[in-house]
mmCIF file of the N, C-alpha and C atoms, coordinates in Angstrom:
data_MODEL
# 
_entry.id   MODEL 
# 
loop_
_atom_site.group_PDB 
_atom_site.id 
_atom_site.type_symbol 
_atom_site.label_atom_id 
_atom_site.label_alt_id 
_atom_site.label_comp_id 
_atom_site.label_asym_id 
_atom_site.label_entity_id 
_atom_site.label_seq_id 
_atom_site.pdbx_PDB_ins_code 
_atom_site.Cartn_x 
_atom_site.Cartn_y 
_atom_site.Cartn_z 
_atom_site.occupancy 
_atom_site.B_iso_or_equiv 
_atom_site.pdbx_formal_charge 
_atom_site.auth_seq_id 
_atom_site.auth_comp_id 
_atom_site.auth_asym_id 
_atom_site.auth_atom_id 
_atom_site.pdbx_PDB_model_num 
ATOM 1   N N  . MET A 1 1  ? -8.352  -1.311 17.972  1.00 0.00 ? 1  MET A N  1 
ATOM 2   C CA . MET A 1 1  ? -7.858  -0.269 17.075  1.00 0.00 ? 1  MET A CA 1 
ATOM 3   C C  . MET A 1 1  ? -8.261  -0.640 15.653  1.00 0.00 ? 1  MET A C  1 
ATOM 4   N N  . ASN A 1 2  ? -8.860  0.324  14.957  1.00 0.00 ? 2  ASN A N  1 
ATOM 5   C CA . ASN A 1 2  ? -9.217  0.113  13.553  1.00 0.00 ? 2  ASN A CA 1 
ATOM 6   C C  . ASN A 1 2  ? -7.970  0.186  12.691  1.00 0.00 ? 2  ASN A C  1 
ATOM 7   N N  . ARG A 1 3  ? -7.954  -0.631 11.653  1.00 0.00 ? 3  ARG A N  1 
ATOM 8   C CA . ARG A 1 3  ? -6.830  -0.620 10.723  1.00 0.00 ? 3  ARG A CA 1 
ATOM 9   C C  . ARG A 1 3  ? -7.352  -0.299 9.332   1.00 0.00 ? 3  ARG A C  1 
ATOM 10  N N  . ILE A 1 4  ? -6.512  0.398  8.568   1.00 0.00 ? 4  ILE A N  1 
ATOM 11  C CA . ILE A 1 4  ? -6.866  0.851  7.231   1.00 0.00 ? 4  ILE A CA 1 
ATOM 12  C C  . ILE A 1 4  ? -5.859  0.270  6.239   1.00 0.00 ? 4  ILE A C  1 
ATOM 13  N N  . LYS A 1 5  ? -6.379  -0.233 5.125   1.00 0.00 ? 5  LYS A N  1 
ATOM 14  C CA . LYS A 1 5  ? -5.545  -0.743 4.039   1.00 0.00 ? 5  LYS A CA 1 
ATOM 15  C C  . LYS A 1 5  ? -5.413  0.375  3.008   1.00 0.00 ? 5  LYS A C  1 
ATOM 16  N N  . LEU A 1 6  ? -4.211  0.956  2.913   1.00 0.00 ? 6  LEU A N  1 
ATOM 17  C CA . LEU A 1 6  ? -3.930  1.976  1.908   1.00 0.00 ? 6  LEU A CA 1 
ATOM 18  C C  . LEU A 1 6  ? -3.546  1.254  0.618   1.00 0.00 ? 6  LEU A C  1 
ATOM 19  N N  . ILE A 1 7  ? -4.143  1.660  -0.502  1.00 0.00 ? 7  ILE A N  1 
ATOM 20  C CA . ILE A 1 7  ? -4.028  0.905  -1.745  1.00 0.00 ? 7  ILE A CA 1 
ATOM 21  C C  . ILE A 1 7  ? -3.544  1.800  -2.884  1.00 0.00 ? 7  ILE A C  1 
ATOM 22  N N  . TRP A 1 8  ? -2.583  1.273  -3.633  1.00 0.00 ? 8  TRP A N  1 
ATOM 23  C CA . TRP A 1 8  ? -2.091  1.905  -4.849  1.00 0.00 ? 8  TRP A CA 1 
ATOM 24  C C  . TRP A 1 8  ? -2.452  0.990  -6.014  1.00 0.00 ? 8  TRP A C  1 
ATOM 25  N N  . ASP A 1 9  ? -3.195  1.524  -6.977  1.00 0.00 ? 9  ASP A N  1 
ATOM 26  C CA . ASP A 1 9  ? -3.625  0.758  -8.150  1.00 0.00 ? 9  ASP A CA 1 
ATOM 27  C C  . ASP A 1 9  ? -2.638  0.937  -9.297  1.00 0.00 ? 9  ASP A C  1 
ATOM 28  N N  . PHE A 1 10 ? -2.385  -0.152 -9.996  1.00 0.00 ? 10 PHE A N  1 
ATOM 29  C CA . PHE A 1 10 ? -1.546  -0.125 -11.191 1.00 0.00 ? 10 PHE A CA 1 
ATOM 30  C C  . PHE A 1 10 ? -2.276  -0.874 -12.289 1.00 0.00 ? 10 PHE A C  1 
ATOM 31  N N  . ARG A 1 11 ? -2.256  -0.299 -13.475 1.00 0.00 ? 11 ARG A N  1 
ATOM 32  C CA . ARG A 1 11 ? -2.980  -0.895 -14.598 1.00 0.00 ? 11 ARG A CA 1 
ATOM 33  C C  . ARG A 1 11 ? -2.062  -0.998 -15.809 1.00 0.00 ? 11 ARG A C  1 
ATOM 34  N N  . GLY A 1 12 ? -2.354  -1.985 -16.631 1.00 0.00 ? 12 GLY A N  1 
ATOM 35  C CA . GLY A 1 12 ? -1.585  -2.196 -17.848 1.00 0.00 ? 12 GLY A CA 1 
ATOM 36  C C  . GLY A 1 12 ? -0.894  -3.550 -17.820 1.00 0.00 ? 12 GLY A C  1 
ATOM 37  N N  . PRO A 1 13 ? -0.203  -3.894 -18.910 1.00 0.00 ? 13 PRO A N  1 
ATOM 38  C CA . PRO A 1 13 ? 0.403   -5.218 -19.004 1.00 0.00 ? 13 PRO A CA 1 
ATOM 39  C C  . PRO A 1 13 ? 1.507   -5.475 -17.967 1.00 0.00 ? 13 PRO A C  1 
ATOM 40  N N  . GLN A 1 14 ? 2.112   -4.425 -17.443 1.00 0.00 ? 14 GLN A N  1 
ATOM 41  C CA . GLN A 1 14 ? 3.180   -4.572 -16.447 1.00 0.00 ? 14 GLN A CA 1 
ATOM 42  C C  . GLN A 1 14 ? 2.702   -4.263 -15.027 1.00 0.00 ? 14 GLN A C  1 
ATOM 43  N N  . ALA A 1 15 ? 1.397   -4.210 -14.831 1.00 0.00 ? 15 ALA A N  1 
ATOM 44  C CA . ALA A 1 15 ? 0.831   -3.789 -13.547 1.00 0.00 ? 15 ALA A CA 1 
ATOM 45  C C  . ALA A 1 15 ? 1.366   -4.592 -12.371 1.00 0.00 ? 15 ALA A C  1 
ATOM 46  N N  . HIS A 1 16 ? 1.441   -5.906 -12.511 1.00 0.00 ? 16 HIS A N  1 
ATOM 47  C CA . HIS A 1 16 ? 1.886   -6.733 -11.380 1.00 0.00 ? 16 HIS A CA 1 
ATOM 48  C C  . HIS A 1 16 ? 3.342   -6.458 -11.039 1.00 0.00 ? 16 HIS A C  1 
ATOM 49  N N  . LYS A 1 17 ? 4.207   -6.351 -12.023 1.00 0.00 ? 17 LYS A N  1 
ATOM 50  C CA . LYS A 1 17 ? 5.627   -6.070 -11.766 1.00 0.00 ? 17 LYS A CA 1 
ATOM 51  C C  . LYS A 1 17 ? 5.798   -4.688 -11.134 1.00 0.00 ? 17 LYS A C  1 
ATOM 52  N N  . ILE A 1 18 ? 5.020   -3.725 -11.595 1.00 0.00 ? 18 ILE A N  1 
ATOM 53  C CA . ILE A 1 18 ? 5.116   -2.375 -11.024 1.00 0.00 ? 18 ILE A CA 1 
ATOM 54  C C  . ILE A 1 18 ? 4.632   -2.382 -9.574  1.00 0.00 ? 18 ILE A C  1 
ATOM 55  N N  . ALA A 1 19 ? 3.559   -3.106 -9.294  1.00 0.00 ? 19 ALA A N  1 
ATOM 56  C CA . ALA A 1 19 ? 3.060   -3.211 -7.920  1.00 0.00 ? 19 ALA A CA 1 
ATOM 57  C C  . ALA A 1 19 ? 4.102   -3.864 -7.013  1.00 0.00 ? 19 ALA A C  1 
ATOM 58  N N  . GLU A 1 20 ? 4.755   -4.912 -7.505  1.00 0.00 ? 20 GLU A N  1 
ATOM 59  C CA . GLU A 1 20 ? 5.814   -5.562 -6.715  1.00 0.00 ? 20 GLU A CA 1 
ATOM 60  C C  . GLU A 1 20 ? 6.939   -4.574 -6.422  1.00 0.00 ? 20 GLU A C  1 
ATOM 61  N N  . HIS A 1 21 ? 7.315   -3.785 -7.412  1.00 0.00 ? 21 HIS A N  1 
ATOM 62  C CA . HIS A 1 21 ? 8.373   -2.797 -7.214  1.00 0.00 ? 21 HIS A CA 1 
ATOM 63  C C  . HIS A 1 21 ? 7.920   -1.708 -6.232  1.00 0.00 ? 21 HIS A C  1 
ATOM 64  N N  . HIS A 1 22 ? 6.677   -1.299 -6.327  1.00 0.00 ? 22 HIS A N  1 
ATOM 65  C CA . HIS A 1 22 ? 6.162   -0.276 -5.409  1.00 0.00 ? 22 HIS A CA 1 
ATOM 66  C C  . HIS A 1 22 ? 6.182   -0.780 -3.965  1.00 0.00 ? 22 HIS A C  1 
ATOM 67  N N  . GLU A 1 23 ? 5.895   -2.058 -3.766  1.00 0.00 ? 23 GLU A N  1 
ATOM 68  C CA . GLU A 1 23 ? 5.939   -2.611 -2.415  1.00 0.00 ? 23 GLU A CA 1 
ATOM 69  C C  . GLU A 1 23 ? 7.335   -2.471 -1.815  1.00 0.00 ? 23 GLU A C  1 
ATOM 70  N N  . ILE A 1 24 ? 8.368   -2.633 -2.626  1.00 0.00 ? 24 ILE A N  1 
ATOM 71  C CA . ILE A 1 24 ? 9.744   -2.447 -2.142  1.00 0.00 ? 24 ILE A CA 1 
ATOM 72  C C  . ILE A 1 24 ? 9.902   -1.031 -1.595  1.00 0.00 ? 24 ILE A C  1 
ATOM 73  N N  . HIS A 1 25 ? 9.384   -0.044 -2.325  1.00 0.00 ? 25 HIS A N  1 
ATOM 74  C CA . HIS A 1 25 ? 9.478   1.342  -1.859  1.00 0.00 ? 25 HIS A CA 1 
ATOM 75  C C  . HIS A 1 25 ? 8.673   1.563  -0.579  1.00 0.00 ? 25 HIS A C  1 
ATOM 76  N N  . LEU A 1 26 ? 7.513   0.919  -0.471  1.00 0.00 ? 26 LEU A N  1 
ATOM 77  C CA . LEU A 1 26 ? 6.728   1.032  0.765   1.00 0.00 ? 26 LEU A CA 1 
ATOM 78  C C  . LEU A 1 26 ? 7.514   0.469  1.948   1.00 0.00 ? 26 LEU A C  1 
ATOM 79  N N  . LYS A 1 27 ? 8.135   -0.677 1.769   1.00 0.00 ? 27 LYS A N  1 
ATOM 80  C CA . LYS A 1 27 ? 8.929   -1.285 2.852   1.00 0.00 ? 27 LYS A CA 1 
ATOM 81  C C  . LYS A 1 27 ? 10.113  -0.403 3.213   1.00 0.00 ? 27 LYS A C  1 
ATOM 82  N N  . ASP A 1 28 ? 10.758  0.196  2.219   1.00 0.00 ? 28 ASP A N  1 
ATOM 83  C CA . ASP A 1 28 ? 11.864  1.125  2.491   1.00 0.00 ? 28 ASP A CA 1 
ATOM 84  C C  . ASP A 1 28 ? 11.380  2.315  3.308   1.00 0.00 ? 28 ASP A C  1 
ATOM 85  N N  . TYR A 1 29 ? 10.234  2.864  2.941   1.00 0.00 ? 29 TYR A N  1 
ATOM 86  C CA . TYR A 1 29 ? 9.669   4.003  3.666   1.00 0.00 ? 29 TYR A CA 1 
ATOM 87  C C  . TYR A 1 29 ? 9.370   3.621  5.117   1.00 0.00 ? 29 TYR A C  1 
ATOM 88  N N  . ILE A 1 30 ? 8.770   2.468  5.303   1.00 0.00 ? 30 ILE A N  1 
ATOM 89  C CA . ILE A 1 30 ? 8.459   1.981  6.656   1.00 0.00 ? 30 ILE A CA 1 
ATOM 90  C C  . ILE A 1 30 ? 9.733   1.878  7.485   1.00 0.00 ? 30 ILE A C  1 
ATOM 91  N N  . HIS A 1 31 ? 10.781  1.336  6.886   1.00 0.00 ? 31 HIS A N  1 
ATOM 92  C CA . HIS A 1 31 ? 12.063  1.167  7.583   1.00 0.00 ? 31 HIS A CA 1 
ATOM 93  C C  . HIS A 1 31 ? 12.696  2.521  7.921   1.00 0.00 ? 31 HIS A C  1 
ATOM 94  N N  . ILE A 1 32 ? 12.737  3.416  6.937   1.00 0.00 ? 32 ILE A N  1 
ATOM 95  C CA . ILE A 1 32 ? 13.369  4.729  7.137   1.00 0.00 ? 32 ILE A CA 1 
ATOM 96  C C  . ILE A 1 32 ? 12.638  5.536  8.204   1.00 0.00 ? 32 ILE A C  1 
ATOM 97  N N  . LYS A 1 33 ? 11.317  5.507  8.177   1.00 0.00 ? 33 LYS A N  1 
ATOM 98  C CA . LYS A 1 33 ? 10.513  6.283  9.131   1.00 0.00 ? 33 LYS A CA 1 
ATOM 99  C C  . LYS A 1 33 ? 10.277  5.552  10.451  1.00 0.00 ? 33 LYS A C  1 
ATOM 100 N N  . LYS A 1 34 ? 10.787  4.302  10.545  1.00 0.00 ? 34 LYS A N  1 
ATOM 101 C CA . LYS A 1 34 ? 10.648  3.493  11.758  1.00 0.00 ? 34 LYS A CA 1 
ATOM 102 C C  . LYS A 1 34 ? 9.175   3.373  12.190  1.00 0.00 ? 34 LYS A C  1 
ATOM 103 N N  . LEU A 1 35 ? 8.334   3.039  11.216  1.00 0.00 ? 35 LEU A N  1 
ATOM 104 C CA . LEU A 1 35 ? 6.904   2.900  11.480  1.00 0.00 ? 35 LEU A CA 1 
ATOM 105 C C  . LEU A 1 35 ? 6.584   1.518  12.024  1.00 0.00 ? 35 LEU A C  1 
ATOM 106 N N  . ASP A 1 36 ? 5.561   1.463  12.838  1.00 0.00 ? 36 ASP A N  1 
ATOM 107 C CA . ASP A 1 36 ? 5.083   0.183  13.370  1.00 0.00 ? 36 ASP A CA 1 
ATOM 108 C C  . ASP A 1 36 ? 4.044   -0.377 12.396  1.00 0.00 ? 36 ASP A C  1 
ATOM 109 N N  . VAL A 1 37 ? 4.524   -0.769 11.218  1.00 0.00 ? 37 VAL A N  1 
ATOM 110 C CA . VAL A 1 37 ? 3.680   -1.320 10.159  1.00 0.00 ? 37 VAL A CA 1 
ATOM 111 C C  . VAL A 1 37 ? 4.309   -2.633 9.741   1.00 0.00 ? 37 VAL A C  1 
ATOM 112 N N  . ASP A 1 38 ? 3.519   -3.708 9.791   1.00 0.00 ? 38 ASP A N  1 
ATOM 113 C CA . ASP A 1 38 ? 4.092   -5.007 9.443   1.00 0.00 ? 38 ASP A CA 1 
ATOM 114 C C  . ASP A 1 38 ? 3.351   -5.739 8.327   1.00 0.00 ? 38 ASP A C  1 
ATOM 115 N N  . ILE A 1 39 ? 2.335   -5.105 7.763   1.00 0.00 ? 39 ILE A N  1 
ATOM 116 C CA . ILE A 1 39 ? 1.593   -5.748 6.682   1.00 0.00 ? 39 ILE A CA 1 
ATOM 117 C C  . ILE A 1 39 ? 1.691   -4.900 5.426   1.00 0.00 ? 39 ILE A C  1 
ATOM 118 N N  . THR A 1 40 ? 2.336   -5.457 4.413   1.00 0.00 ? 40 THR A N  1 
ATOM 119 C CA . THR A 1 40 ? 2.351   -4.890 3.071   1.00 0.00 ? 40 THR A CA 1 
ATOM 120 C C  . THR A 1 40 ? 2.095   -6.052 2.121   1.00 0.00 ? 40 THR A C  1 
ATOM 121 N N  . GLY A 1 41 ? 1.789   -5.743 0.890   1.00 0.00 ? 41 GLY A N  1 
ATOM 122 C CA . GLY A 1 41 ? 1.587   -6.832 -0.053  1.00 0.00 ? 41 GLY A CA 1 
ATOM 123 C C  . GLY A 1 41 ? 1.244   -6.351 -1.434  1.00 0.00 ? 41 GLY A C  1 
ATOM 124 N N  . VAL A 1 42 ? 1.053   -7.350 -2.299  1.00 0.00 ? 42 VAL A N  1 
ATOM 125 C CA . VAL A 1 42 ? 0.690   -7.129 -3.690  1.00 0.00 ? 42 VAL A CA 1 
ATOM 126 C C  . VAL A 1 42 ? -0.415  -8.120 -4.013  1.00 0.00 ? 42 VAL A C  1 
ATOM 127 N N  . GLU A 1 43 ? -1.411  -7.668 -4.764  1.00 0.00 ? 43 GLU A N  1 
ATOM 128 C CA . GLU A 1 43 ? -2.479  -8.557 -5.221  1.00 0.00 ? 43 GLU A CA 1 
ATOM 129 C C  . GLU A 1 43 ? -2.689  -8.331 -6.713  1.00 0.00 ? 43 GLU A C  1 
ATOM 130 N N  . LYS A 1 44 ? -2.793  -9.414 -7.446  1.00 0.00 ? 44 LYS A N  1 
ATOM 131 C CA . LYS A 1 44 ? -3.118  -9.337 -8.866  1.00 0.00 ? 44 LYS A CA 1 
ATOM 132 C C  . LYS A 1 44 ? -4.630  -9.466 -8.989  1.00 0.00 ? 44 LYS A C  1 
ATOM 133 N N  . LEU A 1 45 ? -5.277  -8.423 -9.497  1.00 0.00 ? 45 LEU A N  1 
ATOM 134 C CA . LEU A 1 45 ? -6.726  -8.403 -9.595  1.00 0.00 ? 45 LEU A CA 1 
ATOM 135 C C  . LEU A 1 45 ? -7.222  -8.785 -10.983 1.00 0.00 ? 45 LEU A C  1 
ATOM 136 N N  . GLY A 1 46 ? -6.331  -8.892 -11.933 1.00 0.00 ? 46 GLY A N  1 
ATOM 137 C CA . GLY A 1 46 ? -6.657  -9.255 -13.301 1.00 0.00 ? 46 GLY A CA 1 
ATOM 138 C C  . GLY A 1 46 ? -5.397  -9.168 -14.142 1.00 0.00 ? 46 GLY A C  1 
ATOM 139 N N  . ASP A 1 47 ? -5.515  -9.474 -15.419 1.00 0.00 ? 47 ASP A N  1 
ATOM 140 C CA . ASP A 1 47 ? -4.341  -9.419 -16.295 1.00 0.00 ? 47 ASP A CA 1 
ATOM 141 C C  . ASP A 1 47 ? -3.763  -8.020 -16.409 1.00 0.00 ? 47 ASP A C  1 
ATOM 142 N N  . MET A 1 48 ? -4.616  -7.019 -16.250 1.00 0.00 ? 48 MET A N  1 
ATOM 143 C CA . MET A 1 48 ? -4.194  -5.638 -16.459 1.00 0.00 ? 48 MET A CA 1 
ATOM 144 C C  . MET A 1 48 ? -4.379  -4.761 -15.216 1.00 0.00 ? 48 MET A C  1 
ATOM 145 N N  . HIS A 1 49 ? -4.537  -5.371 -14.045 1.00 0.00 ? 49 HIS A N  1 
ATOM 146 C CA . HIS A 1 49 ? -4.768  -4.589 -12.822 1.00 0.00 ? 49 HIS A CA 1 
ATOM 147 C C  . HIS A 1 49 ? -4.137  -5.305 -11.637 1.00 0.00 ? 49 HIS A C  1 
ATOM 148 N N  . ALA A 1 50 ? -3.309  -4.577 -10.898 1.00 0.00 ? 50 ALA A N  1 
ATOM 149 C CA . ALA A 1 50 ? -2.702  -5.096 -9.672  1.00 0.00 ? 50 ALA A CA 1 
ATOM 150 C C  . ALA A 1 50 ? -2.636  -3.964 -8.662  1.00 0.00 ? 50 ALA A C  1 
ATOM 151 N N  . ILE A 1 51 ? -2.527  -4.332 -7.400  1.00 0.00 ? 51 ILE A N  1 
ATOM 152 C CA . ILE A 1 51 ? -2.403  -3.329 -6.347  1.00 0.00 ? 51 ILE A CA 1 
ATOM 153 C C  . ILE A 1 51 ? -1.206  -3.644 -5.458  1.00 0.00 ? 51 ILE A C  1 
ATOM 154 N N  . ALA A 1 52 ? -0.653  -2.596 -4.890  1.00 0.00 ? 52 ALA A N  1 
ATOM 155 C CA . ALA A 1 52 ? 0.285   -2.700 -3.772  1.00 0.00 ? 52 ALA A CA 1 
ATOM 156 C C  . ALA A 1 52 ? -0.456  -2.082 -2.597  1.00 0.00 ? 52 ALA A C  1 
ATOM 157 N N  . PHE A 1 53 ? -0.199  -2.590 -1.390  1.00 0.00 ? 53 PHE A N  1 
ATOM 158 C CA . PHE A 1 53 ? -0.916  -2.057 -0.235  1.00 0.00 ? 53 PHE A CA 1 
ATOM 159 C C  . PHE A 1 53 ? -0.076  -2.129 1.016   1.00 0.00 ? 53 PHE A C  1 
ATOM 160 N N  . MET A 1 54 ? -0.485  -1.333 1.989   1.00 0.00 ? 54 MET A N  1 
ATOM 161 C CA . MET A 1 54 ? 0.060   -1.423 3.341   1.00 0.00 ? 54 MET A CA 1 
ATOM 162 C C  . MET A 1 54 ? -1.097  -1.216 4.307   1.00 0.00 ? 54 MET A C  1 
ATOM 163 N N  . VAL A 1 55 ? -1.048  -1.909 5.428   1.00 0.00 ? 55 VAL A N  1 
ATOM 164 C CA . VAL A 1 55 ? -2.098  -1.825 6.439   1.00 0.00 ? 55 VAL A CA 1 
ATOM 165 C C  . VAL A 1 55 ? -1.552  -1.038 7.619   1.00 0.00 ? 55 VAL A C  1 
ATOM 166 N N  . VAL A 1 56 ? -2.288  0.024  8.001   1.00 0.00 ? 56 VAL A N  1 
ATOM 167 C CA . VAL A 1 56 ? -1.828  0.918  9.063   1.00 0.00 ? 56 VAL A CA 1 
ATOM 168 C C  . VAL A 1 56 ? -2.922  1.115  10.095  1.00 0.00 ? 56 VAL A C  1 
ATOM 169 N N  . ASP A 1 57 ? -2.524  1.453  11.309  1.00 0.00 ? 57 ASP A N  1 
ATOM 170 C CA . ASP A 1 57 ? -3.501  1.836  12.324  1.00 0.00 ? 57 ASP A CA 1 
ATOM 171 C C  . ASP A 1 57 ? -4.168  3.137  11.880  1.00 0.00 ? 57 ASP A C  1 
ATOM 172 N N  . GLU A 1 58 ? -5.430  3.269  12.241  1.00 0.00 ? 58 GLU A N  1 
ATOM 173 C CA . GLU A 1 58 ? -6.211  4.425  11.797  1.00 0.00 ? 58 GLU A CA 1 
ATOM 174 C C  . GLU A 1 58 ? -5.552  5.752  12.166  1.00 0.00 ? 58 GLU A C  1 
ATOM 175 N N  . VAL A 1 59 ? -4.862  5.815  13.294  1.00 0.00 ? 59 VAL A N  1 
ATOM 176 C CA . VAL A 1 59 ? -4.228  7.071  13.720  1.00 0.00 ? 59 VAL A CA 1 
ATOM 177 C C  . VAL A 1 59 ? -3.096  7.482  12.781  1.00 0.00 ? 59 VAL A C  1 
ATOM 178 N N  . LEU A 1 60 ? -2.505  6.536  12.060  1.00 0.00 ? 60 LEU A N  1 
ATOM 179 C CA . LEU A 1 60 ? -1.432  6.848  11.113  1.00 0.00 ? 60 LEU A CA 1 
ATOM 180 C C  . LEU A 1 60 ? -1.955  7.153  9.708   1.00 0.00 ? 60 LEU A C  1 
ATOM 181 N N  . MET A 1 61 ? -3.220  6.887  9.474   1.00 0.00 ? 61 MET A N  1 
ATOM 182 C CA . MET A 1 61 ? -3.746  6.953  8.118   1.00 0.00 ? 61 MET A CA 1 
ATOM 183 C C  . MET A 1 61 ? -3.606  8.336  7.493   1.00 0.00 ? 61 MET A C  1 
ATOM 184 N N  . LEU A 1 62 ? -4.023  9.388  8.167   1.00 0.00 ? 62 LEU A N  1 
ATOM 185 C CA . LEU A 1 62 ? -3.984  10.720 7.565   1.00 0.00 ? 62 LEU A CA 1 
ATOM 186 C C  . LEU A 1 62 ? -2.573  11.180 7.201   1.00 0.00 ? 62 LEU A C  1 
ATOM 187 N N  . PRO A 1 63 ? -1.606  11.102 8.114   1.00 0.00 ? 63 PRO A N  1 
ATOM 188 C CA . PRO A 1 63 ? -0.262  11.552 7.716   1.00 0.00 ? 63 PRO A CA 1 
ATOM 189 C C  . PRO A 1 63 ? 0.351   10.679 6.610   1.00 0.00 ? 63 PRO A C  1 
ATOM 190 N N  . LEU A 1 64 ? 0.087   9.378  6.639   1.00 0.00 ? 64 LEU A N  1 
ATOM 191 C CA . LEU A 1 64 ? 0.630   8.511  5.587   1.00 0.00 ? 64 LEU A CA 1 
ATOM 192 C C  . LEU A 1 64 ? -0.090  8.748  4.267   1.00 0.00 ? 64 LEU A C  1 
ATOM 193 N N  . ARG A 1 65 ? -1.383  8.979  4.317   1.00 0.00 ? 65 ARG A N  1 
ATOM 194 C CA . ARG A 1 65 ? -2.134  9.299  3.092   1.00 0.00 ? 65 ARG A CA 1 
ATOM 195 C C  . ARG A 1 65 ? -1.568  10.562 2.447   1.00 0.00 ? 65 ARG A C  1 
ATOM 196 N N  . ASP A 1 66 ? -1.327  11.582 3.265   1.00 0.00 ? 66 ASP A N  1 
ATOM 197 C CA . ASP A 1 66 ? -0.816  12.840 2.727   1.00 0.00 ? 66 ASP A CA 1 
ATOM 198 C C  . ASP A 1 66 ? 0.601   12.704 2.187   1.00 0.00 ? 66 ASP A C  1 
ATOM 199 N N  . ALA A 1 67 ? 1.421   11.876 2.827   1.00 0.00 ? 67 ALA A N  1 
ATOM 200 C CA . ALA A 1 67 ? 2.810   11.710 2.404   1.00 0.00 ? 67 ALA A CA 1 
ATOM 201 C C  . ALA A 1 67 ? 2.948   10.780 1.200   1.00 0.00 ? 67 ALA A C  1 
ATOM 202 N N  . LEU A 1 68 ? 2.168   9.717  1.153   1.00 0.00 ? 68 LEU A N  1 
ATOM 203 C CA . LEU A 1 68 ? 2.382   8.658  0.158   1.00 0.00 ? 68 LEU A CA 1 
ATOM 204 C C  . LEU A 1 68 ? 1.365   8.642  -0.980  1.00 0.00 ? 68 LEU A C  1 
ATOM 205 N N  . LYS A 1 69 ? 0.288   9.370  -0.860  1.00 0.00 ? 69 LYS A N  1 
ATOM 206 C CA . LYS A 1 69 ? -0.713  9.529  -1.918  1.00 0.00 ? 69 LYS A CA 1 
ATOM 207 C C  . LYS A 1 69 ? -1.255  8.209  -2.485  1.00 0.00 ? 69 LYS A C  1 
ATOM 208 N N  . PRO A 1 70 ? -1.844  7.361  -1.635  1.00 0.00 ? 70 PRO A N  1 
ATOM 209 C CA . PRO A 1 70 ? -2.473  6.152  -2.170  1.00 0.00 ? 70 PRO A CA 1 
ATOM 210 C C  . PRO A 1 70 ? -3.683  6.529  -3.023  1.00 0.00 ? 70 PRO A C  1 
ATOM 211 N N  . ASN A 1 71 ? -4.097  5.620  -3.900  1.00 0.00 ? 71 ASN A N  1 
ATOM 212 C CA . ASN A 1 71 ? -5.269  5.867  -4.736  1.00 0.00 ? 71 ASN A CA 1 
ATOM 213 C C  . ASN A 1 71 ? -6.565  5.741  -3.948  1.00 0.00 ? 71 ASN A C  1 
ATOM 214 N N  . ARG A 1 72 ? -6.543  4.885  -2.934  1.00 0.00 ? 72 ARG A N  1 
ATOM 215 C CA . ARG A 1 72 ? -7.759  4.662  -2.148  1.00 0.00 ? 72 ARG A CA 1 
ATOM 216 C C  . ARG A 1 72 ? -7.386  3.929  -0.866  1.00 0.00 ? 72 ARG A C  1 
ATOM 217 N N  . GLY A 1 73 ? -8.399  3.743  -0.017  1.00 0.00 ? 73 GLY A N  1 
ATOM 218 C CA . GLY A 1 73 ? -8.210  3.015  1.222   1.00 0.00 ? 73 GLY A CA 1 
ATOM 219 C C  . GLY A 1 73 ? -9.505  2.301  1.592   1.00 0.00 ? 73 GLY A C  1 
ATOM 220 N N  . GLU A 1 74 ? -9.382  1.309  2.443   1.00 0.00 ? 74 GLU A N  1 
ATOM 221 C CA . GLU A 1 74 ? -10.557 0.594  2.920   1.00 0.00 ? 74 GLU A CA 1 
ATOM 222 C C  . GLU A 1 74 ? -10.259 0.037  4.307   1.00 0.00 ? 74 GLU A C  1 
ATOM 223 N N  . LYS A 1 75 ? -11.340 -0.217 5.059   1.00 0.00 ? 75 LYS A N  1 
ATOM 224 C CA . LYS A 1 75 ? -11.153 -0.827 6.371   1.00 0.00 ? 75 LYS A CA 1 
ATOM 225 C C  . LYS A 1 75 ? -10.565 -2.217 6.204   1.00 0.00 ? 75 LYS A C  1 
ATOM 226 N N  . TYR A 1 76 ? -9.684  -2.576 7.095   1.00 0.00 ? 76 TYR A N  1 
ATOM 227 C CA . TYR A 1 76 ? -9.008  -3.870 7.060   1.00 0.00 ? 76 TYR A CA 1 
ATOM 228 C C  . TYR A 1 76 ? -9.484  -4.716 8.228   1.00 0.00 ? 76 TYR A C  1 
ATOM 229 N N  . SER A 1 77 ? -9.808  -5.965 7.931   1.00 0.00 ? 77 SER A N  1 
ATOM 230 C CA . SER A 1 77 ? -10.212 -6.864 9.014   1.00 0.00 ? 77 SER A CA 1 
ATOM 231 C C  . SER A 1 77 ? -9.509  -8.193 8.894   1.00 0.00 ? 77 SER A C  1 
# 
């Protein structure tokens, strides 16, 4: 099964803190919707850029993309 990393970009001096907070909301959504998703995270890409992400099976990608509006996605390996 292919997996997709849905990514939310945050920029600015508070980017990392905002990404960490967004991950909390992603985990809440996963719990409320009882999704079979176990990979979420935050990555600091620079002083002014961070991302929050969740990894989903490809079959879940379209409905989650439409509901959660990530900035982008990429194949996960």
